[in-house]
C-alpha positions as CSV (number, residue, x, y, z in Angstrom):
1,M,24.1,-1.5,-11.5
2,K,22.8,-3.6,-14.4
3,K,22.5,-6.7,-12.2
4,A,20.5,-4.7,-9.6
5,M,18.3,-3.3,-12.3
6,R,17.5,-6.7,-13.6
7,I,16.5,-7.9,-10.1
8,I,14.3,-4.9,-9.6
9,L,12.6,-5.4,-12.9
10,C,11.9,-9.1,-12.2
11,L,10.4,-8.4,-8.8
12,L,8.2,-5.7,-10.2
13,I,6.7,-7.9,-12.8
14,I,5.9,-10.5,-10.1
15,V,4.3,-8.0,-7.7
16,S,2.1,-6.5,-10.5
17,M,0.8,-9.9,-11.2
18,A,-0.2,-10.3,-7.6
19,A,-2.2,-7.1,-7.7
20,G,-4.9,-8.9,-9.7
21,C,-7.5,-6.6,-11.2
22,G,-7.6,-5.8,-14.9
23,K,-8.1,-2.3,-16.3
24,T,-11.5,-0.8,-17.1
25,G,-12.6,-0.3,-20.6
26,S,-12.7,3.5,-20.4
27,E,-9.0,3.9,-19.7
28,P,-6.3,4.8,-22.2
29,P,-4.0,2.0,-23.4
30,A,-1.7,0.9,-20.6
31,G,1.8,2.2,-20.7
32,T,1.1,4.9,-23.3
33,A,2.2,8.5,-22.6
34,P,-0.8,10.7,-22.2
35,T,-1.5,13.8,-24.2
36,D,-4.4,15.4,-22.3
37,T,-4.5,17.0,-18.9
38,A,-7.2,16.8,-16.3
39,P,-9.6,19.8,-16.3
40,A,-8.8,22.5,-13.8
41,S,-11.0,22.8,-10.8
42,E,-13.7,25.4,-11.3
43,S,-13.2,27.0,-7.8
44,K,-9.8,27.3,-6.1
45,D,-9.4,28.1,-2.4
46,H,-6.4,30.4,-2.5
47,D,-6.4,30.7,1.3
48,I,-5.3,27.1,1.9
49,D,-2.1,27.0,3.9
50,W,-0.3,24.2,2.0
51,T,2.8,24.4,4.2
52,A,0.7,23.8,7.3
53,K,-1.1,20.9,5.7
54,A,2.2,19.3,4.6
55,S,3.5,19.7,8.2
56,V,0.6,17.8,9.5
57,A,1.0,15.1,6.8
58,M,4.7,14.6,7.8
59,G,3.7,14.0,11.4
60,V,1.6,10.9,12.2
61,T,-2.1,10.4,11.6
62,P,-3.7,9.7,14.0
63,T,-1.5,11.6,16.5
64,G,-2.3,9.1,19.3
65,Y,-3.7,5.6,19.7
66,Q,-7.2,5.4,18.4
67,G,-7.6,1.6,18.2
68,P,-10.0,-0.5,20.2
69,A,-10.6,0.4,23.8
70,E,-12.8,-2.7,24.7
71,A,-10.9,-5.6,26.1
72,T,-11.2,-8.8,24.2
73,G,-11.3,-11.2,27.1
74,A,-8.9,-14.1,27.5
75,V,-7.0,-15.1,24.4
76,P,-8.0,-18.7,23.2
77,A,-5.1,-21.0,23.3
78,G,-3.7,-23.4,20.6
79,Q,-4.6,-21.4,17.4
80,K,-2.9,-22.3,14.1
81,I,-2.3,-19.3,11.9
82,A,-1.3,-19.5,8.3
83,L,0.5,-16.5,6.9
84,V,0.3,-16.2,3.1
85,S,2.4,-13.5,1.4
86,A,1.7,-12.3,-2.1
87,N,5.4,-12.4,-2.7
88,A,7.9,-12.9,0.0
89,A,10.6,-11.2,-2.0
90,L,8.9,-7.9,-1.5
91,Q,9.1,-6.1,1.8
92,G,5.6,-4.7,1.8
93,C,4.1,-8.1,1.3
94,V,5.7,-9.6,4.4
95,A,6.2,-6.9,7.0
96,P,2.7,-7.3,8.7
97,L,3.1,-11.0,8.6
98,Y,6.4,-10.9,10.4
99,T,4.8,-8.9,13.2
100,M,2.0,-11.5,13.4
101,Q,4.7,-14.2,13.7
102,D,6.1,-12.4,16.7
103,I,2.7,-12.0,18.3
104,C,1.9,-15.7,17.7
105,D,5.2,-16.6,19.5
106,R,4.2,-14.5,22.5
107,L,0.6,-15.9,22.6
108,G,1.9,-19.5,22.3
109,W,0.1,-19.9,18.9
110,T,1.5,-22.0,16.1
111,Y,2.1,-20.4,12.7
112,Q,3.3,-21.4,9.2
113,F,4.5,-19.0,6.5
114,Y,3.7,-19.5,2.8
115,D,5.1,-17.6,-0.1
116,G,2.7,-16.8,-2.9
117,A,5.7,-16.0,-5.2
118,G,3.9,-13.2,-7.0
119,N,1.5,-15.3,-9.1
120,S,-2.1,-16.3,-8.5
121,A,-1.5,-20.0,-9.2
122,Q,1.1,-20.2,-6.4
123,Q,-1.1,-18.1,-4.1
124,N,-4.1,-20.4,-4.6
125,E,-1.8,-23.4,-4.0
126,M,-0.4,-21.9,-0.8
127,I,-3.9,-21.3,0.6
128,M,-4.8,-24.9,-0.2
129,N,-1.6,-26.0,1.5
130,A,-2.6,-24.0,4.6
131,V,-6.0,-25.8,4.5
132,S,-4.2,-29.2,4.5
133,W,-2.1,-28.0,7.4
134,G,-5.2,-27.5,9.4
135,A,-5.0,-23.8,9.9
136,D,-7.6,-22.1,12.1
137,M,-7.1,-18.8,10.3
138,I,-5.4,-17.9,7.1
139,C,-4.2,-14.3,6.6
140,V,-3.3,-13.4,3.0
141,C,-1.3,-10.2,2.5
142,S,-1.7,-7.9,-0.5
143,V,-3.7,-10.2,-2.8
144,D,-7.0,-9.3,-4.5
145,P,-9.6,-12.0,-3.6
146,V,-10.7,-12.1,-7.2
147,T,-7.5,-13.8,-8.2
148,I,-7.6,-16.6,-5.5
149,Q,-11.1,-17.9,-5.8
150,Q,-10.0,-21.6,-5.8
151,G,-8.1,-21.2,-2.6
152,L,-10.9,-19.3,-0.9
153,Q,-13.4,-22.0,-1.9
154,E,-11.1,-24.7,-0.5
155,A,-10.9,-22.8,2.8
156,A,-14.7,-22.1,2.9
157,D,-15.4,-25.8,2.3
158,A,-13.1,-26.7,5.2
159,G,-14.7,-24.0,7.4
160,I,-11.5,-22.0,7.8
161,M,-11.6,-18.2,8.1
162,V,-9.5,-16.3,5.6
163,T,-8.5,-12.7,6.4
164,T,-6.4,-10.2,4.7
165,C,-4.1,-7.2,5.2
166,S,-2.8,-4.4,3.0
167,T,-5.5,-5.0,0.4
168,G,-7.7,-2.0,0.9
169,I,-11.2,-3.5,0.5
170,F,-12.6,-3.1,4.0
171,S,-13.3,0.0,6.0
172,P,-12.1,2.7,6.1
173,N,-11.7,1.9,2.4
174,P,-14.6,1.3,0.0
175,P,-15.7,-2.3,-0.4
176,E,-14.6,-4.1,-3.6
177,E,-17.4,-4.9,-6.0
178,L,-17.5,-8.7,-6.6
179,E,-19.8,-10.9,-8.6
180,A,-22.5,-12.7,-6.6
181,S,-20.7,-16.0,-6.9
182,Q,-17.3,-14.7,-5.9
183,L,-15.8,-15.1,-2.4
184,S,-14.0,-12.5,-0.4
185,Y,-12.2,-12.4,3.0
186,A,-13.9,-12.4,6.4
187,Y,-12.2,-9.1,7.2
188,G,-9.2,-7.1,6.4
189,C,-6.9,-4.4,7.9
190,S,-5.4,-1.6,5.9
191,P,-4.7,2.1,6.2
192,D,-7.1,4.7,5.0
193,Y,-5.7,4.9,1.5
194,A,-7.7,7.9,0.4
195,A,-6.6,9.9,3.4
196,S,-3.0,8.9,2.6
197,G,-3.5,10.1,-0.9
198,R,-4.7,13.5,0.4
199,A,-1.6,13.7,2.7
200,I,0.9,13.0,-0.1
201,A,-0.9,15.6,-2.2
202,D,-0.5,18.2,0.5
203,W,3.2,17.5,0.6
204,I,3.5,17.8,-3.2
205,V,1.6,21.1,-3.4
206,A,3.6,22.6,-0.6
207,D,6.9,21.5,-2.1
208,A,6.0,22.9,-5.5
209,G,4.8,26.2,-4.0
210,N,1.3,25.5,-5.4
211,Q,2.4,25.9,-9.0
212,G,3.8,23.9,-11.9
213,E,2.9,20.6,-13.4
214,I,2.6,17.0,-12.1
215,V,1.9,13.8,-13.9
216,I,0.2,10.9,-12.2
217,V,1.8,7.6,-13.3
218,D,-0.9,5.3,-12.0
219,A,-1.9,1.6,-12.0
220,D,-5.4,0.2,-11.8
221,E,-4.1,-3.1,-10.6
222,A,-5.3,-3.2,-6.9
223,P,-8.1,-1.8,-4.8
224,S,-5.6,0.0,-2.7
225,C,-4.3,2.0,-5.8
226,R,-7.8,3.0,-6.7
227,A,-8.7,4.1,-3.2
228,L,-5.5,6.2,-2.8
229,R,-6.0,7.8,-6.3
230,V,-9.4,9.3,-5.2
231,G,-7.9,11.2,-2.2
232,L,-4.8,12.2,-4.2
233,L,-6.8,13.8,-7.1
234,E,-9.4,15.4,-4.9
235,E,-6.7,17.2,-2.9
236,L,-4.7,18.2,-6.0
237,A,-7.8,19.6,-7.5
238,L,-7.9,22.2,-4.7
239,S,-4.4,23.5,-5.8
240,D,-3.2,25.7,-8.6
241,M,-1.0,22.9,-10.0
242,E,-1.6,21.5,-13.5
243,V,-2.4,17.8,-13.1
244,D,-2.2,15.2,-15.8
245,D,-4.0,12.1,-14.5
246,S,-4.3,10.1,-17.7
247,F,-1.0,8.2,-17.6
248,W,-1.6,4.5,-16.9
249,F,0.6,1.5,-16.8
250,T,0.3,-2.2,-16.1
251,G,2.7,-4.6,-14.4
252,S,3.8,-6.0,-17.8
253,Q,5.0,-2.5,-18.7
254,V,7.1,-2.0,-15.5
255,G,10.7,-2.0,-16.7
256,D,12.0,-0.7,-20.0
257,T,8.5,0.1,-21.4
258,L,7.5,2.2,-18.4
259,I,10.9,4.0,-18.4
260,R,10.6,4.8,-22.1
261,N,7.1,6.1,-21.7
262,V,8.0,8.3,-18.7
263,V,11.1,9.6,-20.4
264,S,9.1,10.3,-23.5
265,Y,6.4,12.1,-21.5
266,L,9.0,14.3,-19.7
267,T,10.8,15.0,-22.9
268,N,7.6,16.3,-24.5
269,H,6.6,18.1,-21.3
270,P,9.8,19.8,-20.1
271,A,7.9,22.0,-17.6
272,C,6.7,18.9,-15.7
273,K,9.0,18.4,-12.7
274,Y,6.8,16.2,-10.4
275,V,6.0,12.6,-11.1
276,F,3.7,10.6,-8.8
277,V,4.0,6.9,-9.1
278,A,1.4,4.4,-7.8
279,Y,3.8,2.3,-5.6
280,D,7.4,2.4,-4.6
281,P,8.8,-0.6,-6.6
282,A,7.6,1.0,-9.8
283,A,9.1,4.3,-8.6
284,A,12.4,2.5,-8.1
285,V,12.6,1.5,-11.8
286,I,11.6,5.0,-12.8
287,V,14.3,6.5,-10.6
288,E,17.0,4.4,-12.3
289,G,15.6,5.2,-15.7
290,L,15.6,8.9,-15.1
291,N,19.2,8.7,-13.9
292,Q,20.2,6.9,-17.0
293,A,18.4,9.6,-19.1
294,G,20.1,12.4,-17.2
295,M,16.7,13.7,-16.0
296,N,17.6,13.9,-12.3
297,D,16.0,17.4,-11.9
298,V,12.6,15.6,-11.8
299,K,11.0,14.9,-8.4
300,V,9.5,11.4,-8.0
301,I,6.9,10.8,-5.2
302,S,5.4,7.4,-4.4
303,V,3.6,5.2,-1.9
304,L,4.6,2.4,0.6
305,G,7.8,3.6,2.3
306,I,10.0,0.5,1.6
307,Q,13.6,0.7,2.5
308,Q,15.0,0.9,-1.1
309,N,13.0,4.0,-1.8
310,I,13.7,5.5,1.6
311,E,17.4,5.3,0.7
312,Y,16.7,7.1,-2.6
313,I,15.1,9.9,-0.6
314,R,18.0,9.9,1.9
315,E,20.6,10.2,-0.9
316,G,18.6,12.9,-2.7
317,N,18.4,10.5,-5.7
318,V,15.4,11.7,-7.7
319,Q,12.8,10.3,-5.3
320,V,11.9,13.0,-2.8
321,A,9.0,11.6,-0.8
322,T,6.8,8.6,-0.1
323,A,3.5,8.0,1.7
324,A,4.2,5.4,4.4
325,Y,2.0,3.4,6.7
326,D,2.7,1.3,9.8
327,N,2.9,-2.3,8.8
328,N,3.7,-3.3,12.4
329,Y,0.4,-1.8,13.6
330,M,-1.3,-3.7,10.8
331,G,-0.2,-7.0,12.1
332,Y,-1.5,-6.1,15.6
333,A,-4.8,-5.1,14.1
334,V,-5.3,-8.4,12.2
335,I,-4.6,-10.4,15.4
336,D,-6.9,-8.1,17.5
337,Q,-9.8,-8.5,15.2
338,Y,-9.3,-12.3,15.1
339,I,-9.3,-12.5,18.9
340,R,-12.5,-10.5,19.0
341,H,-14.0,-13.0,16.5
342,L,-13.0,-16.0,18.6
343,N,-14.6,-14.5,21.7
344,G,-17.8,-13.6,19.9
345,L,-17.3,-9.9,20.0
346,D,-18.1,-7.4,17.2
347,Y,-15.3,-6.4,14.9
348,F,-13.8,-3.0,15.7
349,E,-14.7,-0.4,13.1
350,P,-13.1,0.7,11.0
351,F,-11.5,-2.7,10.3
352,G,-8.1,-1.0,9.8
353,E,-8.4,0.1,13.5
354,N,-7.2,3.6,12.6
355,L,-3.8,2.4,11.4
356,P,-1.2,5.2,11.5
357,Y,0.3,6.7,8.3
358,T,2.6,9.6,7.4
359,V,4.5,11.2,4.6
360,L,8.3,10.8,4.6
361,D,10.8,13.1,3.0
362,S,14.5,13.8,3.8
363,S,13.6,15.5,7.0
364,N,11.8,12.7,8.9
365,L,13.2,9.4,7.7
366,P,13.6,6.4,10.0
367,D,17.0,5.1,10.8
368,Q,18.9,3.5,7.9
369,G,17.7,-0.1,7.4
370,S,14.5,0.4,9.4
371,D,10.9,0.5,8.5
372,W,8.8,3.5,9.6
373,N,6.3,2.9,12.4
374,A,4.5,5.2,14.9
375,L,6.0,3.7,18.0
376,S,8.1,6.8,18.5
377,Y,4.9,8.8,18.7
378,F,2.8,6.5,20.9
379,D,3.2,2.9,22.3
380,Y,0.3,1.2,20.6
381,E,1.9,-2.3,21.3
382,S,1.3,-1.9,25.0
383,E,-2.3,-0.7,24.3
384,F,-3.0,-3.9,22.4
385,W,-1.4,-6.3,24.9
386,A,-3.5,-4.6,27.7
387,L,-6.7,-5.5,25.8
388,W,-5.8,-9.1,25.2
389,K,-6.6,-10.5,28.6
């Protein structure tokens, strides 16, 4: 148990570094337990059927294929694709890239995988290595462009396109505000994070019976976290739950500091039984910490749907739900947009190509050892291959 805990803590510190953005000046000190609660909504709709909304959230959105319908034309041969992960040790940072590898094999394209190892220096170096390799396109997974300006400049100087996935700065998500001199990606494919936030909020309110307290244990470390927070809080504001949205943490606090602050908060707020955490790896640390503190009557909810957290849900071990999205579809979307670029077509809007998402709890988990995807609902892979000709 202690060894596993050390591994989790190490990985979490790495992934938080990869997230990139600093905190804004108006926020409370990172890692401190909050004392104030968010103001209650002035008007509540008491006719909302939260059970029905949660049922929809636990299905799949969209309910069928809503990606591109326009064929791309013939797929250009001989492309060299560099795949750069924020941190190859973390499942969410590699899953879309593994799908892209499989697609490249089938298309006859060459690919090279690069591990950013969870820090911006290594991520910049990997992008520059991909430039030296002669990549035609570099896809960087889960890295804020602000932190890799050196690598992006090297690629721009070499005339190499750099794209992204699972970053949340292209439609349907709001664009990231950059300084005039800063470079960004050519395009990026991600789920609708705000919509995913609304979906997990629907599940929480339904599970709580539209009553009780919830604390939002959040991180302002990545655009995706910020986008999801908007939808989450907007939906919770429609409920009768008491929402405390002033608890912040940074990656450097993930581990003992975060555990102490969460335990302290729950000790001082014994009526609070719901804890939303910004992403699954941080939730994993909190799950272990709450077990050690004997606080296993609390319900933890998070985002990503990685296998470790899915197993917590399966075991009934503190975590009860997670907002998941289809990383396999994400890989297809990145390749589809690239083929459209190569053939002089407009990018499909939204850039995320209506990537499927869901909410997972103990009633709808994928098979043990498997990631969630929407293929059991509709065969989007066949739809994409039919377009690429």
